[in-house]
Backbone and ligand atoms as CSV (ligand in chain L), in Angstrom:
chain,resi,resn,atom,element,x,y,z
A,1,UNK,N,N,67.972,-22.692,45.173
A,1,UNK,CA,C,68.313,-21.552,44.396
A,1,UNK,C,C,69.349,-22.207,43.378
A,2,UNK,N,N,69.147,-22.090,42.043
A,2,UNK,CA,C,70.165,-22.637,41.072
A,2,UNK,C,C,71.359,-21.718,40.885
A,3,UNK,N,N,71.858,-20.919,41.786
A,3,UNK,CA,C,73.009,-20.184,41.364
A,3,UNK,C,C,73.982,-20.020,42.840
A,4,UNK,N,N,75.124,-19.663,42.618
A,4,UNK,CA,C,76.082,-19.273,43.801
A,4,UNK,C,C,76.263,-17.800,43.894
A,5,UNK,N,N,75.758,-17.146,44.813
A,5,UNK,CA,C,75.955,-15.940,45.023
A,5,UNK,C,C,77.075,-15.382,45.868
A,6,UNK,N,N,77.910,-14.501,45.373
A,6,UNK,CA,C,79.205,-14.173,46.176
A,6,UNK,C,C,78.999,-12.868,46.620
A,7,UNK,N,N,79.308,-12.665,48.034
A,7,UNK,CA,C,79.100,-11.540,48.892
A,7,UNK,C,C,80.421,-10.954,49.145
A,8,UNK,N,N,80.569,-9.676,48.767
A,8,UNK,CA,C,81.688,-8.962,49.073
A,8,UNK,C,C,81.536,-7.707,49.741
A,9,UNK,N,N,82.417,-7.427,50.701
A,9,UNK,CA,C,82.153,-6.099,51.625
A,9,UNK,C,C,82.540,-4.918,50.829
A,10,UNK,N,N,81.968,-3.915,50.939
A,10,UNK,CA,C,82.047,-2.744,50.136
A,10,UNK,C,C,82.041,-1.286,50.861
A,11,UNK,N,N,82.780,-0.449,50.444
A,11,UNK,CA,C,82.845,0.868,50.926
A,11,UNK,C,C,81.556,1.554,50.775
A,12,UNK,N,N,81.035,2.376,51.730
A,12,UNK,CA,C,79.662,3.048,51.466
A,12,UNK,C,C,79.846,4.088,50.570
A,13,UNK,N,N,81.098,4.418,50.069
A,13,UNK,CA,C,81.245,5.616,49.098
A,13,UNK,C,C,81.308,4.958,47.608
A,14,UNK,N,N,81.168,3.626,47.608
A,14,UNK,CA,C,81.253,3.052,46.253
A,14,UNK,C,C,80.325,3.604,45.202
A,15,UNK,N,N,80.967,3.979,44.091
A,15,UNK,CA,C,80.075,4.817,43.015
A,15,UNK,C,C,78.977,3.808,42.623
A,16,UNK,N,N,79.168,2.467,42.553
A,16,UNK,CA,C,78.202,1.605,41.746
A,16,UNK,C,C,76.998,1.405,42.702
A,17,UNK,N,N,77.345,1.259,44.108
A,17,UNK,CA,C,76.460,1.141,45.082
A,17,UNK,C,C,75.514,2.397,44.974
A,18,UNK,N,N,76.042,3.540,44.958
A,18,UNK,CA,C,75.448,4.781,45.322
A,18,UNK,C,C,74.309,4.938,43.922
A,19,UNK,N,N,74.951,4.701,42.840
A,19,UNK,CA,C,74.068,4.694,41.426
A,19,UNK,C,C,72.749,3.588,41.560
A,20,UNK,N,N,73.311,2.336,42.021
A,20,UNK,CA,C,72.085,1.458,41.956
A,20,UNK,C,C,70.975,1.980,42.985
A,21,UNK,N,N,71.321,2.594,43.989
A,21,UNK,CA,C,70.453,2.895,45.062
A,21,UNK,C,C,69.643,4.057,44.495
A,22,UNK,N,N,70.423,5.020,44.050
A,22,UNK,CA,C,69.632,6.365,43.429
A,22,UNK,C,C,68.639,5.812,42.418
A,23,UNK,N,N,69.144,4.861,41.494
A,23,UNK,CA,C,68.369,4.395,40.441
A,23,UNK,C,C,67.003,3.953,40.874
A,24,UNK,N,N,67.078,3.284,42.026
A,24,UNK,CA,C,65.725,2.612,42.670
A,24,UNK,C,C,65.086,3.498,43.500
A,25,UNK,N,N,65.604,4.790,43.693
A,25,UNK,CA,C,64.867,5.695,44.464
A,25,UNK,C,C,65.049,5.364,46.085
A,26,UNK,N,N,66.263,4.729,46.462
A,26,UNK,CA,C,66.599,4.502,47.796
A,26,UNK,C,C,67.480,5.470,48.327
A,27,UNK,N,N,67.463,5.719,49.705
A,27,UNK,CA,C,68.303,6.812,50.282
A,27,UNK,C,C,69.731,6.563,50.090
A,28,UNK,N,N,70.472,7.787,49.840
A,28,UNK,CA,C,72.091,7.642,49.555
A,28,UNK,C,C,72.722,8.666,50.638
A,29,UNK,N,N,71.915,9.501,51.273
A,29,UNK,CA,C,72.652,10.569,52.089
A,29,UNK,C,C,73.533,10.127,53.147
A,30,UNK,N,N,73.303,8.883,53.621
A,30,UNK,CA,C,73.916,8.549,54.954
A,30,UNK,C,C,75.010,7.247,54.500
A,31,UNK,N,N,75.176,7.141,53.343
A,31,UNK,CA,C,76.097,5.914,52.851
A,31,UNK,C,C,77.465,6.061,53.692
A,32,UNK,N,N,77.984,7.117,53.748
A,32,UNK,CA,C,79.344,7.379,54.215
A,32,UNK,C,C,79.353,7.391,55.714
A,33,UNK,N,N,78.378,7.391,56.460
A,33,UNK,CA,C,78.229,7.461,58.028
A,33,UNK,C,C,78.910,6.203,58.479
A,34,UNK,N,N,79.317,6.504,59.782
A,34,UNK,CA,C,79.821,5.337,60.482
A,34,UNK,C,C,78.817,4.275,60.859
A,35,UNK,N,N,79.156,3.035,61.251
A,35,UNK,CA,C,78.380,1.999,61.597
A,35,UNK,C,C,77.497,1.350,60.573
A,36,UNK,N,N,77.749,1.656,59.268
A,36,UNK,CA,C,77.029,0.731,58.300
A,36,UNK,C,C,77.780,-0.188,57.546
A,37,UNK,N,N,77.347,-1.300,57.172
A,37,UNK,CA,C,78.181,-2.234,56.406
A,37,UNK,C,C,77.334,-2.427,54.891
A,38,UNK,N,N,78.193,-2.388,54.007
A,38,UNK,CA,C,77.621,-2.630,52.658
A,38,UNK,C,C,78.206,-3.890,51.942
A,39,UNK,N,N,77.627,-4.470,51.079
A,39,UNK,CA,C,77.766,-5.632,50.337
A,39,UNK,C,C,77.618,-5.621,49.004
A,40,UNK,N,N,78.347,-6.020,47.984
A,40,UNK,CA,C,78.041,-6.375,46.611
A,40,UNK,C,C,77.782,-7.723,46.516
A,41,UNK,N,N,76.877,-8.166,45.805
A,41,UNK,CA,C,76.434,-9.480,45.452
A,41,UNK,C,C,76.712,-9.687,44.118
A,42,UNK,N,N,77.287,-10.736,43.787
A,42,UNK,CA,C,77.519,-11.042,42.370
A,42,UNK,C,C,77.324,-12.641,41.968
A,43,UNK,N,N,77.129,-12.808,40.709
A,43,UNK,CA,C,76.751,-14.316,40.325
A,43,UNK,C,C,77.509,-14.411,38.971
A,44,UNK,N,N,78.430,-15.488,38.905
A,44,UNK,CA,C,79.247,-15.726,37.751
A,44,UNK,C,C,79.918,-14.413,37.423
A,45,UNK,N,N,80.639,-13.734,38.380
A,45,UNK,CA,C,81.553,-12.443,38.239
A,45,UNK,C,C,80.775,-11.393,37.840
A,46,UNK,N,N,79.503,-11.170,37.694
A,46,UNK,CA,C,78.740,-10.038,37.552
A,46,UNK,C,C,78.073,-9.680,38.626
A,47,UNK,N,N,77.972,-8.038,38.932
A,47,UNK,CA,C,77.125,-7.725,40.044
A,47,UNK,C,C,75.642,-7.818,39.570
A,48,UNK,N,N,74.996,-8.528,40.622
A,48,UNK,CA,C,73.485,-8.500,40.596
A,48,UNK,C,C,72.824,-7.675,41.516
A,49,UNK,N,N,73.297,-7.084,42.497
A,49,UNK,CA,C,72.619,-6.290,43.437
A,49,UNK,C,C,73.623,-5.947,44.510
A,50,UNK,N,N,72.882,-5.238,45.711
A,50,UNK,CA,C,73.671,-4.718,46.662
A,50,UNK,C,C,72.931,-4.887,48.028
A,51,UNK,N,N,73.338,-4.885,49.201
A,51,UNK,CA,C,72.511,-4.771,50.422
A,51,UNK,C,C,73.456,-4.200,51.535
A,52,UNK,N,N,72.716,-3.736,52.651
A,52,UNK,CA,C,73.472,-3.312,53.655
A,52,UNK,C,C,72.856,-3.391,55.146
A,53,UNK,N,N,73.575,-3.274,56.044
A,53,UNK,CA,C,73.077,-3.534,57.405
A,53,UNK,C,C,73.616,-2.440,58.419
A,54,UNK,N,N,72.928,-2.226,59.439
A,54,UNK,CA,C,73.426,-1.456,60.598
A,54,UNK,C,C,73.017,-2.317,61.829
A,55,UNK,N,N,74.081,-2.354,62.638
A,55,UNK,CA,C,73.830,-3.280,63.862
A,55,UNK,C,C,73.782,-2.338,65.149
A,56,UNK,N,N,72.800,-2.539,65.955
A,56,UNK,CA,C,72.558,-1.878,67.306
A,56,UNK,C,C,72.301,-3.035,68.382
A,57,UNK,N,N,73.574,-3.707,68.856
A,57,UNK,CA,C,73.351,-4.676,69.913
A,57,UNK,C,C,72.609,-5.945,69.196
A,58,UNK,N,N,71.450,-6.140,69.774
A,58,UNK,CA,C,70.749,-7.500,69.234
A,58,UNK,C,C,69.793,-7.093,68.102
A,59,UNK,N,N,69.689,-5.640,67.786
A,59,UNK,CA,C,68.789,-5.367,66.700
A,59,UNK,C,C,69.465,-4.980,65.403
A,60,UNK,N,N,69.187,-5.446,64.171
A,60,UNK,CA,C,69.853,-5.118,63.074
A,60,UNK,C,C,68.840,-4.285,62.164
A,61,UNK,N,N,69.388,-3.446,61.449
A,61,UNK,CA,C,68.643,-2.702,60.428
A,61,UNK,C,C,69.124,-3.068,59.055
A,62,UNK,N,N,68.276,-3.955,58.323
A,62,UNK,CA,C,68.627,-4.219,56.915
A,62,UNK,C,C,68.125,-2.984,55.962
A,63,UNK,N,N,69.015,-2.703,55.066
A,63,UNK,CA,C,68.829,-1.575,54.381
A,63,UNK,C,C,69.477,-1.589,52.981
A,64,UNK,N,N,69.111,-0.722,51.920
A,64,UNK,CA,C,69.800,-0.691,50.745
A,64,UNK,C,C,69.830,-1.949,49.996
A,65,UNK,N,N,68.852,-2.648,49.982
A,65,UNK,CA,C,68.602,-3.959,49.300
A,65,UNK,C,C,68.179,-3.515,47.797
A,66,UNK,N,N,69.005,-3.813,46.802
A,66,UNK,CA,C,68.522,-3.504,45.497
A,66,UNK,C,C,69.141,-4.545,44.626
A,67,UNK,N,N,68.334,-5.056,43.692
A,67,UNK,CA,C,68.740,-5.920,42.684
A,67,UNK,C,C,68.890,-5.009,41.375
A,68,UNK,N,N,69.684,-5.209,40.442
A,68,UNK,CA,C,69.778,-4.283,39.222
A,68,UNK,C,C,68.633,-4.722,38.482
A,69,UNK,N,N,68.125,-3.681,37.854
A,69,UNK,CA,C,66.864,-3.780,37.122
A,69,UNK,C,C,66.699,-4.969,36.208
A,70,UNK,N,N,67.837,-5.248,35.460
A,70,UNK,CA,C,67.832,-6.398,34.395
A,70,UNK,C,C,68.075,-7.702,35.123
A,71,UNK,N,N,68.283,-7.725,36.276
A,71,UNK,CA,C,68.554,-9.063,37.080
A,71,UNK,C,C,67.384,-9.501,38.150
A,72,UNK,N,N,66.220,-8.658,37.899
A,72,UNK,CA,C,65.146,-8.913,38.977
A,72,UNK,C,C,64.293,-10.120,38.396
A,73,UNK,N,N,63.787,-10.660,39.338
A,73,UNK,CA,C,62.860,-11.773,39.078
A,73,UNK,C,C,63.465,-13.251,39.115
A,74,UNK,N,N,64.869,-13.169,39.344
A,74,UNK,CA,C,65.581,-14.498,39.274
A,74,UNK,C,C,65.750,-15.146,40.670
A,75,UNK,N,N,65.274,-14.546,41.767
A,75,UNK,CA,C,65.622,-15.129,42.965
A,75,UNK,C,C,66.706,-14.243,43.754
A,76,UNK,N,N,67.343,-13.360,43.107
A,76,UNK,CA,C,68.534,-12.645,43.758
A,76,UNK,C,C,68.023,-11.915,44.938
A,77,UNK,N,N,66.642,-11.222,44.904
A,77,UNK,CA,C,66.357,-10.245,45.856
A,77,UNK,C,C,66.233,-11.300,47.246
A,78,UNK,N,N,65.755,-12.228,47.093
A,78,UNK,CA,C,65.470,-13.298,48.130
A,78,UNK,C,C,66.835,-13.726,48.662
A,79,UNK,N,N,67.669,-14.146,47.842
A,79,UNK,CA,C,69.082,-14.591,48.236
A,79,UNK,C,C,69.886,-13.415,49.055
A,80,UNK,N,N,69.766,-12.193,48.359
A,80,UNK,CA,C,70.411,-11.071,49.082
A,80,UNK,C,C,70.077,-10.759,50.361
A,81,UNK,N,N,68.685,-10.965,50.605
A,81,UNK,CA,C,68.058,-10.651,51.882
A,81,UNK,C,C,68.543,-11.846,52.838
A,82,UNK,N,N,68.460,-12.959,52.448
A,82,UNK,CA,C,68.989,-14.120,53.345
A,82,UNK,C,C,70.348,-13.986,53.726
A,83,UNK,N,N,71.283,-13.477,52.620
A,83,UNK,CA,C,72.648,-13.267,53.045
A,83,UNK,C,C,72.835,-12.253,54.128
A,84,UNK,N,N,72.085,-11.334,54.094
A,84,UNK,CA,C,72.143,-10.125,55.069
A,84,UNK,C,C,71.684,-10.577,56.352
A,85,UNK,N,N,70.466,-11.385,56.314
A,85,UNK,CA,C,69.905,-11.988,57.710
A,85,UNK,C,C,70.991,-12.884,58.409
A,86,UNK,N,N,71.776,-13.702,57.589
A,86,UNK,CA,C,72.759,-14.628,58.023
A,86,UNK,C,C,73.886,-13.887,58.644
A,87,UNK,N,N,74.196,-12.636,57.857
A,87,UNK,CA,C,75.414,-11.847,58.412
A,87,UNK,C,C,75.006,-11.178,59.651
A,88,UNK,N,N,73.654,-10.679,59.877
A,88,UNK,CA,C,73.265,-9.983,61.073
A,88,UNK,C,C,73.272,-11.032,62.195
A,89,UNK,N,N,72.886,-12.160,61.916
A,89,UNK,CA,C,72.916,-13.124,63.052
A,89,UNK,C,C,74.085,-13.568,63.474
A,90,UNK,N,N,74.927,-13.719,62.619
A,90,UNK,CA,C,76.359,-14.073,62.897
A,90,UNK,C,C,77.287,-12.988,63.708
A,91,UNK,N,N,76.650,-11.667,63.564
A,91,UNK,CA,C,77.234,-10.539,64.152
A,91,UNK,C,C,76.502,-10.345,65.504
A,92,UNK,N,N,75.592,-11.120,66.008
A,92,UNK,CA,C,74.916,-11.189,67.247
A,92,UNK,C,C,73.510,-10.544,67.272
A,93,UNK,N,N,72.930,-10.348,66.284
A,93,UNK,CA,C,71.496,-9.863,66.062
A,93,UNK,C,C,70.418,-10.874,66.428
A,94,UNK,N,N,69.357,-10.599,67.070
A,94,UNK,CA,C,68.313,-11.635,67.175
A,94,UNK,C,C,66.986,-11.367,66.408
A,95,UNK,N,N,67.000,-9.944,65.945
A,95,UNK,CA,C,65.812,-9.506,65.326
A,95,UNK,C,C,66.467,-8.495,64.185
A,96,UNK,N,N,65.662,-8.546,63.016
A,96,UNK,CA,C,66.039,-7.831,61.828
A,96,UNK,C,C,64.907,-6.892,61.473
A,97,UNK,N,N,65.106,-5.703,61.435
A,97,UNK,CA,C,64.156,-4.532,61.167
A,97,UNK,C,C,64.323,-4.100,59.690
A,98,UNK,N,N,63.479,-3.446,58.925
A,98,UNK,CA,C,63.737,-2.737,57.797
A,98,UNK,C,C,62.522,-1.912,57.467
A,99,UNK,N,N,62.801,-0.707,56.718
A,99,UNK,CA,C,61.751,0.057,56.246
A,99,UNK,C,C,61.500,-0.149,54.641
A,100,UNK,N,N,60.332,-0.073,54.195
A,100,UNK,CA,C,60.227,-0.112,52.786
A,100,UNK,C,C,58.711,0.587,52.437
A,101,UNK,N,N,58.940,1.136,51.222
A,101,UNK,CA,C,57.855,1.875,50.884
A,101,UNK,C,C,57.004,1.210,49.817
A,102,UNK,N,N,57.656,0.178,49.047
A,102,UNK,CA,C,56.977,-0.543,48.017
A,102,UNK,C,C,57.263,-1.900,47.803
A,103,UNK,N,N,57.887,-2.424,48.819
A,103,UNK,CA,C,58.199,-3.871,48.684
A,103,UNK,C,C,57.779,-4.801,49.975
A,104,UNK,N,N,56.890,-4.192,50.682
A,104,UNK,CA,C,56.272,-4.902,51.865
A,104,UNK,C,C,55.915,-6.446,51.559
A,105,UNK,N,N,55.308,-6.659,50.556
A,105,UNK,CA,C,54.827,-7.944,50.228
A,105,UNK,C,C,56.100,-8.849,49.862
A,106,UNK,N,N,57.093,-8.226,49.190
A,106,UNK,CA,C,58.426,-8.975,48.912
A,106,UNK,C,C,58.828,-9.451,50.331
A,107,UNK,N,N,59.034,-8.475,51.210
A,107,UNK,CA,C,59.695,-9.023,52.627
A,107,UNK,C,C,58.774,-9.787,53.350
A,108,UNK,N,N,57.420,-9.753,53.305
A,108,UNK,CA,C,56.629,-10.651,53.884
A,108,UNK,C,C,56.777,-12.163,53.486
A,109,UNK,N,N,57.119,-12.242,52.329
A,109,UNK,CA,C,57.516,-13.619,51.603
A,109,UNK,C,C,58.600,-14.184,52.516
A,110,UNK,N,N,59.515,-13.310,53.000
A,110,UNK,CA,C,60.745,-13.600,53.603
A,110,UNK,C,C,60.633,-13.585,55.235
A,111,UNK,N,N,59.424,-13.726,55.750
A,111,UNK,CA,C,59.113,-13.737,57.091
A,111,UNK,C,C,59.243,-12.495,57.895
A,112,UNK,N,N,59.072,-11.415,57.105
A,112,UNK,CA,C,58.880,-10.222,57.803
A,112,UNK,C,C,57.402,-9.828,58.146
A,113,UNK,N,N,57.035,-9.199,59.290
A,113,UNK,CA,C,55.820,-8.631,59.283
A,113,UNK,C,C,55.793,-7.239,59.875
A,114,UNK,N,N,54.803,-6.510,59.383
A,114,UNK,CA,C,54.797,-5.026,59.884
A,114,UNK,C,C,54.403,-4.718,61.289
A,115,UNK,N,N,55.165,-3.800,61.886
A,115,UNK,CA,C,54.858,-3.310,63.233
A,115,UNK,C,C,54.796,-1.895,63.255
A,116,UNK,N,N,54.107,-1.354,64.381
A,116,UNK,CA,C,53.992,-0.040,64.607
A,116,UNK,C,C,55.410,0.456,65.013
A,117,UNK,N,N,55.476,1.736,64.778
A,117,UNK,CA,C,56.732,2.538,65.036
A,117,UNK,C,C,57.135,2.150,66.762
A,118,UNK,N,N,56.073,2.397,67.428
A,118,UNK,CA,C,56.432,2.453,68.776
A,118,UNK,C,C,56.655,0.925,69.353
A,119,UNK,N,N,56.599,-0.111,68.566
A,119,UNK,CA,C,56.956,-1.429,69.039
A,119,UNK,C,C,58.539,-1.786,68.631
A,120,UNK,N,N,59.056,-0.775,67.961
A,120,UNK,CA,C,60.671,-1.136,67.492
A,120,UNK,C,C,61.548,-0.333,68.825
A,121,UNK,N,N,62.882,-1.108,68.789
A,121,UNK,CA,C,63.716,-0.381,69.748
A,121,UNK,C,C,64.039,1.032,69.355
A,122,UNK,N,N,64.286,1.973,70.416
A,122,UNK,CA,C,64.756,3.295,70.198
A,122,UNK,C,C,65.904,3.383,69.067
A,123,UNK,N,N,66.916,2.431,69.179
A,123,UNK,CA,C,68.204,2.463,68.412
A,123,UNK,C,C,67.728,2.324,66.869
A,124,UNK,N,N,66.652,1.647,66.549
A,124,UNK,CA,C,66.182,1.538,65.204
A,124,UNK,C,C,65.478,2.783,64.747
A,125,UNK,N,N,64.656,3.314,65.806
A,125,UNK,CA,C,63.849,4.482,65.371
A,125,UNK,C,C,64.820,5.757,65.240
A,126,UNK,N,N,65.854,5.848,65.807
A,126,UNK,CA,C,66.672,6.887,65.825
A,126,UNK,C,C,67.617,6.820,64.623
A,127,UNK,N,N,67.757,5.813,63.797
A,127,UNK,CA,C,68.566,5.688,62.671
A,127,UNK,C,C,68.099,6.832,61.652
A,128,UNK,N,N,69.117,7.233,60.769
A,128,UNK,CA,C,68.728,8.296,59.844
A,128,UNK,C,C,67.700,7.783,58.842
A,129,UNK,N,N,67.686,6.408,58.618
A,129,UNK,CA,C,66.700,5.866,57.708
A,129,UNK,C,C,65.383,5.976,58.316
A,130,UNK,N,N,65.239,5.644,59.568
A,130,UNK,CA,C,63.929,5.633,60.121
A,130,UNK,C,C,63.397,7.070,60.609
A,131,UNK,N,N,64.477,7.887,60.989
A,131,UNK,CA,C,64.171,9.190,61.660
A,131,UNK,C,C,63.947,10.344,60.485
A,132,UNK,N,N,64.472,10.169,59.403
A,132,UNK,CA,C,64.520,11.174,58.342
A,132,UNK,C,C,64.575,10.857,56.855
A,133,UNK,N,N,65.318,9.784,56.409
A,133,UNK,CA,C,65.583,9.528,55.143
A,133,UNK,C,C,64.377,8.858,54.386
A,134,UNK,N,N,63.689,7.874,55.179
A,134,UNK,CA,C,62.645,7.239,54.530
A,134,UNK,C,C,61.366,7.855,54.961
A,135,UNK,N,N,60.449,8.115,54.031
A,135,UNK,CA,C,59.183,8.754,54.288
A,135,UNK,C,C,58.434,8.186,55.391
A,136,UNK,N,N,57.750,8.976,56.148
A,136,UNK,CA,C,56.963,8.465,57.225
A,136,UNK,C,C,55.923,7.338,56.939
A,137,UNK,N,N,55.569,7.362,55.573
A,137,UNK,CA,C,54.572,6.348,54.988
A,137,UNK,C,C,55.320,5.071,54.881
A,138,UNK,N,N,56.706,4.958,55.018
A,138,UNK,CA,C,57.147,3.694,54.808
A,138,UNK,C,C,56.852,2.719,55.892
A,139,UNK,N,N,56.481,1.508,55.418
A,139,UNK,CA,C,56.269,0.372,56.334
A,139,UNK,C,C,57.515,0.037,57.223
A,140,UNK,N,N,57.296,-0.274,58.527
A,140,UNK,CA,C,58.391,-0.783,59.273
A,140,UNK,C,C,58.188,-2.325,59.677
A,141,UNK,N,N,59.100,-2.932,59.238
A,141,UNK,CA,C,58.899,-4.449,59.501
A,141,UNK,C,C,59.901,-5.163,60.113
A,142,UNK,N,N,59.557,-6.420,60.821
A,142,UNK,CA,C,60.542,-6.993,61.505
A,142,UNK,C,C,60.558,-8.498,61.272
A,143,UNK,N,N,61.573,-9.037,61.682
A,143,UNK,CA,C,61.418,-10.729,61.679
A,143,UNK,C,C,62.656,-11.231,62.616
A,144,UNK,N,N,62.312,-12.332,63.425
A,144,UNK,CA,C,63.289,-12.698,64.396
A,144,UNK,C,C,64.391,-13.685,63.593
A,145,UNK,N,N,65.582,-13.747,64.095
A,145,UNK,CA,C,66.794,-14.541,63.576
A,145,UNK,C,C,67.077,-15.546,64.442
A,146,UNK,N,N,67.506,-16.733,64.027
A,146,UNK,CA,C,68.198,-16.944,62.701
A,146,UNK,C,C,66.973,-17.068,61.579
A,147,UNK,N,N,67.461,-16.812,60.353
A,147,UNK,CA,C,66.405,-16.972,59.311
A,147,UNK,C,C,66.190,-18.596,59.075
L,1,COA,C1,C,62.436,-5.670,45.725
L,1,COA,C2,C,63.643,-6.307,44.871
L,1,COA,C3,C,64.894,-6.317,45.701
L,1,COA,C4,C,63.241,-7.777,44.616
L,1,COA,O1,O,64.497,-8.269,43.934
L,1,COA,P1,P,63.997,-9.666,42.810
L,1,COA,O2,O,65.341,-10.098,42.743
L,1,COA,O3,O,63.254,-9.313,41.709
L,1,COA,O4,O,63.315,-10.623,43.698
L,1,COA,P2,P,63.227,-12.204,43.574
L,1,COA,O5,O,63.521,-12.668,42.285
L,1,COA,O6,O,64.127,-12.788,44.709
L,1,COA,O7,O,61.678,-12.378,44.025
L,1,COA,C5,C,60.654,-12.245,43.181
L,1,COA,C6,C,59.413,-12.203,43.877
L,1,COA,O8,O,59.151,-11.205,44.655
L,1,COA,C7,C,58.177,-10.320,44.054
L,1,COA,N1,N,58.509,-8.988,44.201
L,1,COA,C8,C,59.584,-8.356,43.659
L,1,COA,N2,N,59.432,-7.117,44.016
L,1,COA,C9,C,58.397,-6.826,44.563
L,1,COA,C10,C,57.954,-5.693,45.229
L,1,COA,N3,N,58.343,-4.625,45.100
L,1,COA,N4,N,56.683,-5.722,46.116
L,1,COA,C11,C,56.034,-7.213,45.963
L,1,COA,N5,N,56.573,-8.320,45.462
L,1,COA,C12,C,57.803,-8.234,44.899
L,1,COA,C13,C,57.888,-10.783,42.649
L,1,COA,O9,O,56.581,-10.660,42.304
L,1,COA,C14,C,58.372,-12.192,42.638
L,1,COA,O10,O,57.144,-13.049,43.220
L,1,COA,P3,P,56.932,-14.564,42.707
L,1,COA,O11,O,58.184,-15.279,43.250
L,1,COA,O12,O,55.660,-15.108,43.403
L,1,COA,O13,O,56.845,-14.629,41.383
L,1,COA,C15,C,63.819,-5.530,43.632
L,1,COA,O14,O,62.564,-5.340,43.102
L,1,COA,C16,C,64.328,-4.077,43.744
L,1,COA,O15,O,65.681,-3.998,43.821
L,1,COA,N6,N,63.554,-3.107,43.925
L,1,COA,C17,C,63.926,-1.764,44.239
L,1,COA,C18,C,64.513,-1.482,45.471
L,1,COA,C19,C,63.657,-1.818,46.604
L,1,COA,O16,O,62.423,-1.550,46.570
L,1,COA,N7,N,64.261,-2.474,47.587
L,1,COA,C20,C,63.662,-2.819,48.896
L,1,COA,C21,C,63.644,-1.655,49.972
L,1,COA,S1,S,65.173,-1.727,50.932
């Protein structure tokens, strides 16, 4: 990748995070709940996107991955996802899960594969993302760590 991506921890109440997620149609109702970590990703001092993590022992839920509309198609989405996978692994996770409605092919190119709901740990299935915020039609995907 021909760029340096800077990753900065962020409060879940951050307005720019909320606006980017809402603009992309991603859930915002649980941003301030405990147990979530969010990050701003920037390149040359300008924000390019955001991403988040929930950790449940050795299982991580990747969430809130968004690249700002005018920054899409330059590799930032891949770099953000890899940054989150690295962070999850450093915090002790050996598997990363996510839910997506429209980007399954994107995540497949990053090593994720779809699984049935009953194949995921209960801790992932009972997250607000899985249990209520994401539509039942959202694909549940997993990949092992490290990336
Ligand atoms: C999905 C998203 C993060 C990708 O970010 P990006 O910076 O454009 O991605 P990259 O530049 O790293 O990768 C681009 C590649 O992914 C593919 N891609 C991008 N979005 C895709 C999608 N929704 N579905 C399938 N493929 C997608 C592109 O076609 C391109 O493929 P190519 O390399 O073969 O040309 C971005 O489109 C986005 O923010 N979408 C809205 C929010 C969202 O859906 N988030 C995921 C759910 S948490």
